[in-house]
N, C-alpha and C positions, 0 to 999 in steps of 0.2 A: 374354611375360615381364611381370612386375609389379614395381612400385617403390613403396616406402614411405619416408617421411622421418620419422625418430625424433628426438625432442628429448632432448638430453643433460642431465646434471645436474652442476653444479659442475665437477669435474675431467674428467668424461667428456664429450667433444665430441658435437655433433649428428652423426648418421650416416645413411647411405642403405642400405637393404636391397634387393637384387634377388632376386626369387623366380620360379621357373619356373611353367608352367601348372598344375602340381599343388600350388602354393604352398610348395614345398620351397625352403629358402634356398640360393641359388646363390652369393651373395657379399655382402659389405658393405664400406663404406669410410666414413671420416669426411668430414664436409662442413663447411667454413667458408667463408662468403661471401668472395669476392675471391681465394680460393686455387684453383689448378687441380686438376682430378681427376687421379689417378694410376692406372696399370695398368688402364685400361678395355679394353685389348685382350683380356684374359682372358675378358671377358664378351661379346665380339663388338661392342663399341661404340667401337672406335678410329676416330678421325676425326669423331666426333659429340659432342665435348666441349662445344662452344658450345651446341648444341641441348639437351643434357642439363642444362647449367648454367642455362639459361633456364627449363626445365621445373621444376627443383628449387627455384629461387628463388620461383616462383609457387605451388608445392604447399603445402598446409597440413600441419602435423605430424600424424602418426598416421592418415592416410587412404591406404589402399591403392588404387592405380589401375593400369590397364593402361599399359604402356610402349609407346608408338607413335612411334618416331623413324625 
């Protein structure tokens, strides 16, 4: 699975995209620092919220990278 952090504009918040190994969009959700992630169990990431939050905070915007948690 791959992850990319996308910068929002004005009223559109920043968001995270999750893509499979064929780069097809699996899901996306908005991201605001200090707010918890919701519904990660749909993507098989339940219980990994802390690790994902740390990863996303360090990630630059617009750079696709392999998700290894």
